[in-house]
N, C-alpha and C positions, 0 to 999 in steps of 0.2 A: 595560510600555508596549505591547508587541506585543499582549498580551491585550486591553488597552483598545481599541486601535485596531480589533481584529477585532470586538469587540462593537458598537462604533459603526458599523462597516461593516455589521454584520448588520441593525441598526435601519434604517439608511438604505436598505439593499437592499430590505427588505420594503416600505417606503414607495414606493420606485421602482416595484416590481412593481405595486402597487395603482394608482398614478397612470398607469401605462402601459396599463392595460386600456382597450380601445375596444370594438368590437363583440364581440370574443372575446378571451380571454386567449391570449397567444402561447404556442405549445407549448413553446418553450424556456424560458419564465419561470414558467409556472403549475404548479399542482398538479392542476388539472382544466381542461377546455375546455368552453365553453358556446356554443350556437348563437346567432347574432346576433339572433335574434328573441326570445331568452329574457329573463326579468326581470333577470337579472344583467347582461346587456349594457346594458339600459336604464339601470341605476343605476351602471354603471362599476365593478362588483365581480365577484368570482368567484361561481359558483353556490353556493347553500347546499347542505347535504347533502340537504335535502328536495327541492330542485329537481333535484339530480343523480339521486337515486333515482327521482323521478317520470319522468325522461327515460329512464333506462337499465333500471330493474328491471321488465322487461316482464311477468313472471309474478307480481310483487308478493309474492315470498317473503322480502323483507327483506334480500336480498343480491344482488350483481351477479356473474353468471357471466362466464367468458371470452367466451362467445358473445354475451352482451348488451353487452359493452364494445366497441361497433363504432366505426367511423370513427376520429377522432383519439384516442379513449379506448383503442383497442386497444394502442397502443404503450406506454401507461402502466399497463396492467393488472398486469403482473408486479411493478411497484413497489407497487401497492396490496395485492396478495395476499401479505401478509407471511409466512404460514405455508405457502404453496404448495399449498393444497388445491383450487385451481381456482375459488374464490369470494372476492370482496372484500366484507367486512362493513362496516357503518357505522363500527365501532370502528377497523378497519384503515385506512379512508380518512381518518377523523378524525386518526389518529396520523400518517399521511403528510402531510396538509395542515398539521398543527401544526409540522412541521419547517420549513415555509416561512412561518410566521407568519400563517396563514389560519385563522379560526375557523369554527364550523359554520354561521354565517350568511353565509359568504363574505366576511367583512370582515377587513381587516388588524388583527391584534391590537394594540390600543393606538393605531393610527394614528400621526400625528406628535406628538411630545411638545410641550407648550405652549411657545411661544416659539422653536421651531425653524423657520427659514425655509429649506425645502429647495427647490432648483431642479433638477428632473429634465430631462435633455435639454440642459442648458447645455453650452457648449463648454469644453474644458479649457484653462486657461492654464499649468498646471504639469504635471499628470499626463496627458501626451499619449498614453501607451500603458500596458498592452496595450489595443488597440482593442476586443477582445472581452471585456474586464472592464468591467462596467457603471460608468458615471461618475455621481457625484452631488456637488452642492456645497451648503454651508450656512454660516450665520454662526457665529462664535465670540465669546463663549461660547454654547453651545447652551442651549436652555431647560431641559433636564434636568440641567444642571450650571452654573447661573448664577454660581457663585462661583469658577470657574477664572480665573486672572489674565491669560491671553492674550486679546487682542482682535484680531479680523480676520475672515478667511474660511477655509473648509476645503473641500478637494477629496478625494474618496474614489473609489478604484477597487476594485470587489469581484470576487474570483475567481468563476468559474462555479459552483463547488460550495459557495458561502458558507453556504447553509442546509441542505445535505445532510450530516448528521453521519457518513455513511459515505463521504463523498468525501475524496480526498486533499487537496483545497483547502478543506475545511470551515473557516469563519471565517478565511479568508486574505484579506488586503487590503493596499493601500498608501494612506497618508494623507499629505496635505501641508497644513500650516497656514501661512498667510501673515499675518504680524503686523507692525504698524508699529514702527519704531525698531529698537533693538538691546537687547531685554530680556535680563536676566541669567538665563541658562538653565543653571544648574549642576545637579549631581546632585540636590540638595534640591528645586529648583524643578521639575524634571522629575517627580520622585516625587510632589510635591504635585499637579501637573496630572493625572497618570495616576490617582491615587487619587480625586480629586474627579470627574473625568470619568466613570470607570467605575462608581463607586458610584452616581452620579446616574443613569447609563444603566440599571443593573440594577434599582435600587429603583423608578425611574419605570415601567419595564416590568412589574415585579412587582405594582405596584398595579393594573395593568390585567388581569393574568392570574390574580391571586389567589394566586400562589406566595409562599412565605416565603423571604426571603433575609436574610443577616446582614451588614449594612454593615461591622461591625467586622472581619470576616474578609477584606474586600476590600482588600488591601494590595499595594503595589508595592515591589519591590526594584530599585534602579538603581545601576549602577556604570560608571565610565569603560571604554570598550572597551579590551581588552588589546592591540589592534593597535598597534604602535609608532608608526605615522604617522597615527593616527586622531584628528586634532584635532576637538573638538566632536562626538565620537561616543560613544554610550552603549549599553549592553546592559541590558535590563530584563525583568522577569517580573511579571505582574499576576494575582493570584488573583481570580476573577470567577465570579459565579453566573449561569448561563445562564437567565435568566428569559424568554427567547424560546421555550424548548422545555419542559424538565421541571425546571428549577431546579438542575440539577447544578452542582457546583463544578468549574471547570476552571482551568488555568493557561495563559496566553497568553505566548508569547515575543515580545519586541519589540526591534527595533533602531532607534535614534534618530540622526538626523544633523541638526545645526544649521548652516544655511548663511546667513551674512550676505550681504545684497544692498545694498551701500553706495550704489550709484547710484540705487536706488529708495528708500533710507532705510527698508528693510524687512528682515525676517528670515524665512527659510523653514525650517520644521521638517518633516522627512520621517520618517515612521514606517512601518516594515515590520512586519506583524503576522501571526502564524500560531501555532496550538498545536502544529504539527508539530515533530519533532526538528530541532535546528539543523544536523545533518549530512545532512538528507534532501534529496531532489530538489526538494521544494516550496521549501525555503529557498534552494537554489542559484538557482532561478528568481526568487524575491523579491529576492535580492541583486543579480542582474543588472538587474532592473527599477529598483531604487533607484539603482544606479550610472548608468543611462542618464538617469534623472530629474535627478540632481545635475549630470551633465555638460551637460545641456541648459540649465542655469542658469549655467554657468561663465563665459560671456563675454557682455557685459563686467561683469555685475552681481555675481557671486558672489565670495566670498573664494577666491583661487586655491589657497591652501594647504589649505583645507577640501575643495575639490573634488579636489585631487590625491590625497587619501587614499582616494577612491573609484575612482580610475582603474584600480587593480588589485584585483580581487575577492579575498576571502580564499582562501587556498590550498586546492585540492581535489586529490585523487589525480591524478597525471599520467595522460595517455592510455595510457601504456605500463605502468603499475604494475598488478600482479596481487596481490590480497590473499592472504596466506599465513599461516594459523594452524592448522597440523596438530595432531592430538591426538584426544582422546576427546570425543564428543558424545552427548547423550541423544537417542534416537529416540522421539518421542512420538506418531508417526502424526498423527491429526487432533485430538489432545487440546488443550485450552485451555492457554494460558500465563498464569500469574498467580503471585502470591507463594506460593500453596499448592503450585504445581507449578514449583518453581525448583530447579535442580540445580547448586549452587555448586561441586561437585567437577569439573565438566566445562567445557570451553572454550565450549560453546554447545549448541544444540539443532538436530536435524534434524526437520523437520515436513513433512507432506504436505498439499497443497492440490489439490483436484480441478479438472480442466479445466472442468467444469460450474460450479464455484464462481467461477472466475476469469473466465469468459466466459459469463455466464448467458444472454445473447442475442447474436446475431451482431454482432461489432464493438462490443459494449458490455462493457467490461472493468471488473472490480471487484477492486482489489488492496488494499482497506482492511484486510482481515484480516492480510495480510502486513505492511503498514506498522505496524499496531498491535503485532504480534509483534516486529518489529525495534526499535520504540521501547521496548518492555518490556525486551528483552534488552540494549539499549544502556545502560539505566540501571544494569545489573549488569556492564557491560563484557564481555558475552558476545555470541556471533555466531550468526546463523541460517543453516542450510542448507535450501534449498527443494527438495522433490521434487514436481515437477508430475505428479500422479497421473492417468494415463489408463486404467490397468488396475485391475480389481477381481476378487475371487474369491468374493464372497458371492452367493448365489442371488438373482436379481432386481436386483442392483445395477448401476448404469450411471453412470460418472463423466464421460461425454461430454455436451456441450451438446445440447439437444433438437433444434436445427435440423439436426443431422447426419442425422436420420432421413429427410430429403428425398431425392427421386429424383436430384438432382445429385450425391449422395454414395453412390449405390448402397446406400442403407440406413444407411451410416455406421458400423455396428457389426456384430460377429458374436457369436453366442451361444457361450459357452465351455462346456467340459465340466462346469462347476460351476453353470451356469445364470445366470451374470452376462453382461455385455455389454461388450466391449472394442472399440477403434476399428480400422477397417480402414485402417491407416496406409499400406498399399501402394496404396490408391486415391489418385490424384493430387490430387483436390480435397480429400479429408480431410487429406492430408499438407500441403497449402498452408495449410489453416486452422490446423493445429497449429503450423506454423512461424510463422504470423502472430502467434499467442499468444506464442511465444518472443521474437519481435522486439519486441512491445509491452512485455513484461516487462523486456527488456534496456534499452529506451529509458528506462523510468521508474526502474529499480532498480539498474542495473549499478554506478553510482558510490556506492551506499550503503556506507559503510565497515563497517557491522556485518552486511552480507550476505556470508557467506563463500563459499558454493558453490551451484551448481545441479546437481541430480541428475535424470537421465532414468531412468525405471523399467526393470526388467529386460527383456531382449530376448526372453525365452521367449514363444512363441506358445502359446495355450491352447485352441485348437479341436480337435475330433476330426479325425484324419487324413482320414477319409472326407469331410469338409466342405471340403477344400482347393480342389477344382474349383468348388464352389458359390460360394466367396468369391473366385475368380479369383486364388488364391495361387500364387506361385512363389517358390522360395528366393532366386533372384537378385533378383527384384523386392522382396522383403521386406528384404534386406540394403541395397539402394539406398535404400529408404524410411527405414530406421533411420539410415543415414549422412546422409541429407538433414536429418533432425532434429538430429543431432549437429552438423553444420556450421552450421545455422541458429542454434542456441542458442550455439554458440561465437562466431559473428560478433556476436550480440546482446549477449554478455557478455565483452568483451575484458579487463575488469578483475576478473573473478570466476572462480574455479575452476569448471570444468564436468566432471562425471563421468557416463559412461554405464555403467549396470549391464549386464553381459553374463553370461549363464549357458547359454542355449539359443537356438535349435536348434543341433545340432552343426555344421551346415554354415555357420553364421553366425559362429561364435566367432573363427576365425582372420582372416577378412576384417575384422571389426569391430576386432580388436586392431591390425591393420595400419593401419586408418584412424585410430584413436586416435593411434598413434605418428606418422603422417604429419602430422596436423593439431594435435598438441599437446593433445589432449583427454584428460581423465582417464578411467581405466578402473577398474572395480570390479564388485561383485556385491551382490545383495540378501540373501545369507546367508554365514555362515562355518560350514562343517561340516568339521572337521579330518579325519574318517575316511570321508567319503562316497566310495564307490568310483567314481562317475561323475565328480564334480567333481575328484577327485584323480588320475584316470587319467593316467599320464605321457605317453601318446600323444595322447589326445583330450580330456582334461579341461581345463576353462578355467583351473584354478588353476596349470597349468604355465606359463601366459603371464605371470603376474605378475612373476616374476623377470626376464624379458626386458624388461619395461616399467619396472622399478624404476629410479629415477633419471632417467628420460626424461620420463614423464608422471605426474601425481598419481594415487595409488592409494587407493581408499577402499571400505569394505564395511560392510554392516549386519549386526547380530545381531538377527534378528527373533524374535518370541515363541516360535516352534517350535524355533528353533535351540538353546534351552536344554534342551529336553525330548526331542529325538530325535537320532539319530546320522546320519540320511540325509535329504536334501532331498526325494527323489522317491518314497520308499516309506514313510517315517516309521518310528517305532519305534526300538528299540535302546537306549533308556535316555538318561539325562541326560549332558550334557557339562559338566564343571566350567568355570566362567567363566575361571579361570586358564589352562586348556588352550586355550580359544578365543582368549584374549588372546595367548598365546605363539605360537600357530599364525599368527595375523594378523601379529604382529610379525616372526617369524623366517622363516616359509615364504612368506607373501604380501607381506612387506615393506611393510606398509600405512603410509600417512601419516595416514589418518583411519579411525576405527572409530566406528560409530553404534550405540549400545547400546539395544536395545529395553527398555521399562520394565515388562515383565511382573512382576506382583506375585510375591514369593517368590524371584525370581531377580535382579531389578535391585538389590535390597538387597545381594546378594552382590557385584555389580559395584562398588557404592559402597564396600562394605567393603574390597574389593581395592584400589581406587584410593586410599583414605584410609589404608591400612596404612602404617606407618612405613617398611617395606622397599620400597614401590613407588616407581619412579622419580619424582622431583619436578621434572624439567624440564617446560616448558610442554606438550610433546607427549606426556608420560606414557610415555616409553620407546619410542614409535613413531618411525619414520624422519622426522626433521625437516628433512633436507637438501632444498633447493629443487631440483625437477626441472629438467633442462636445457631443457625446452620453455618454462619460465617465465623471464621476464627476471630477471636478477640486479641487486640494488640499485636496483630501480625502473626499469630500462631493458630494453626487449624485445630 
């Protein structure tokens, strides 16, 4: 049902966008912008591709450069330029516009289906909020599904990211149907409504776009909500072909609440719809929206018992609970997660996401890749560990957003001894921007039950010592900057493990360990080298601090690709280290709670063989220290 509701919302949204065009398409709604004097403005539509290129393609080379995308187009150029080569082609702009239901002639694909009377700009009688979610109303049954058995009117609120399939709120909406009388809305009737409604919606749109869809595959499953006090509540899923974009088959999750309104001799059916995972932040928002809608109908019209079931939202982790699933995780770096790259022997996956990827433009965040990975792992009851990657060691690589190159950030990055570029985090403005990313990540992801931990990359600086003065570096300033990031991400993720990797510089090791202990922040490192003379040095090496912190803060370390093939971190060479020796050193000497095993071919297979061996510990932590550290709340209380 949720799936159906979303699709309906999508169709209504595109119609709304088209009808709201006046002299120019609003920058918040459209996929392009057109001058008021243009032909598109006169006809109340978006500009065609030909009109767009006639306006912007000044050198007539068949593509639009960043410099040519001036005025209101400048802010949209990065979304057009899908491959990031600095030019937007007709195909790239076509693909972008199709996500919003606009064809090459600037017209809404399909327009309104026959028989659908949509009213844009009408005031809401039921769906009063969110005010920033676009409202639309229409009659029921709709023209694309004339055989549905309900009769009445429909209100829809569309989330801002409805047509953006990279958005967290893609195809997310709330729907309210007001029907006369007290119709029998059992499981069978709701399933019948959903299947007819969404089959009609998909096939009607497919006739306009020329896409092939299979109506027989569009089925709904409906069951009573398992919540004990949930009278007239149902959970549903609808398989649906997205004929508004590329015809892909998706599954929408739906929650249904049937509310009798005896004083009005009517019934209201509230549907919450999103393809997002039911334990995601999107669904927590939807549930709260639905709860407020139901409560607004509660007196004197609605059935009190039905309303009461919505007064308390489904349980979420308490504000003091910290997720704790220690053990072995596969460290995949930037690799894709899918059924071909699934590691069932492990508790989950550690994956890196670059700062540039998560914040492609200042204050424009994109966490869609993270959400997709969490959803994939959740299906397999596995957890994600996120490493926000700001540092890189490949020549020419830069994981920082481009805007940091401005004068306000003193260039933003320094050149490493390997020719890569890493952030000058001791610059106050750079530090604030990185902490702003941590804050936004925490706001959106902290309560995700399948997000296990956040990892901050290694503390080592990687510039030549001769460049310290050039980059205004001081040891004390650097330590304060690292501590600022640790505190920011800890504050942003009160329900999630946070681990700072510490390895260098020598003067930073002890202060960062003390800061971790003081603030209950996890401690660890990017490598496990059992015989490295620097790391294992009993007076100055970082490994000596693990025993002091064990049982107080979470401890975790990675086994990176080179850890398998060399004995030392900073000079290389020395031969291979057996995976069992790495494991035993991490377990016994470092007393680790988490180990993140690199997936290097030829060696990761040995790790999997070790873990699956009958003699290997079979407890969930795989022999690692599973005791909850003192800095974490016991039994869900801080």
